[in-house]
N, C-alpha and C positions, 0 to 999 in steps of 0.2 A: 311523788317527786316535787321538790320545791320549784316554784317558778321564778324566773329571772326578775319579772316585774314586781312580784310581791315582797321578796326579801333577798336582795343581792348577796348578802353575806351567807345566809343559809344555802342559797343556790350555789355559790362558789364552793362551800364546804362539801356539798353533795356532789358537785362535778369532780372535785379532787378525789373524793372517796370512790366514785365510779372509775376514774382513771386508774387509781391504784389497784382496784379490783379487776381491772382489765375488761370492764363492761362498756366497751366502746360504743356498742349499738344503742346505749341508753343516754349517751352524751348529747348535750345541747350545743352542737357544733357551731351554729351560726352565732350564738351569743358568746361562746368561748372565743371565737375569732375576733369579735368586736372588742372583747375585753383585752385581748392580747394587743390589738392595735391601739387601744386606749392607753396601755402602758407606755408605748412610745410617745404618744401625744402628751401624756402627763410629764414625761421626762423633758420634752421640748418646751412645754409651758414653764416648767421650773427653771430651765436654762434661760428662757426669754425673760422671765421675771427678775432673776438674779442679774442678768446682763443690763436690763433697763435701770435697775437700782444702782448698779455700779456706774454706769454711764452718767446717770443723773448726779451722783455724788462727785464724779470727776468734773462735770460741768460746774457744779457749785464750787468746787475747789478752785477751778480756773477763774470763774467770774465773780467770786466773792472772797478774794484773798484775805480780807480783814476778818472774816468769820471762820477761817480755817481752825480746826481743832482736833483733839484726840478722838472725839466721837466720830467725826467724818472719816478719819484714818482707820478707825476700827471697823466701820461699815465697809469701806473700800476693801480692807484686808479680808473681812469675813465673806464678802461677795466673791472675791477672787478665789478664796479657798473653796467655797461652795461650788463655784464653776469648775475649778480644777478637779474636785472630787466627782462631780457629775460627769465630766468628760472622761475621767479615768474609768468610771463605772460603765459608761456607754460611749465608747470611742466613736461610734458612728455619728454621734451628735456633732463631731468636728466639722462635718460637711456643711451644717447650717451657718457656721461662722464665715463661710465663703459665699453664701447665698445673698446676692444683692437685695432681693426683695425682703428677705428676713431681716437683714441689717437695717434696711430703711424703716421697717416696721418697729424694730427695737429702738432705733434712734428717735423715731417720733414719740414712742412711749417715754423714753428717757427725757426728752425735751419737755414734754407735757408735765412730767413729774417734777423736773427742776423748776419749771416756770411756776407751778403751783406752790412749791416750797420756798421759792425766792421772791416771787413777785416780779421777776425779770422776764423779758420777752424777746430779747435780742440774742438768740443763740444761733449757731451755724445751722444751715439747712441740712447739711450732711455731716456725718461724723468725721472730724479732722484727724482722728488718730487711727492707727492700725490696731486691729484687735489683738493679733499675735505679738506684734512688736512693742506695743505700748499698753493698751487697755488691760490685758491679762498678764502683763509682765511685772512680777514682784513688787518692787517699791516705786515704780514709775508714777509720777504725779504731773499733771499738766501745769504749765505756767512756771515751772522751776527750771531755769536755763541749764543747770548741770544735768538734770534728769531728762531733758528733752533731746540731748545729743544722741 
């Protein structure tokens, strides 16, 4: 039997074969449980990364109006679409959008990213936008009066 530590791909294939063969007594239950948990963590990491990139670009959009362009709009649109797909694929991820600790961590990541990319440092301490009502909402962009209503 392949070991988890030696070759995770071979191990995973072996575990799948054992499951399909009904050889449950030969399964590496502890590592299977870890891998299943890691799937959820991976989905959360992807959502967090996409959200930080989206928020950083929204910050850049608001604080650097003279540099706005199609590239930023494409990135904003792509991140919104990616987040939407991720939430559709794993609806239980919606809960993190209401988690204050998670939101604060994502905001800090977004501010750090925006500061690195812009050289600016005077960003709000907390996210001034609602995730559901603005950040993830279609064509909304900060700093545009008609869109902020």
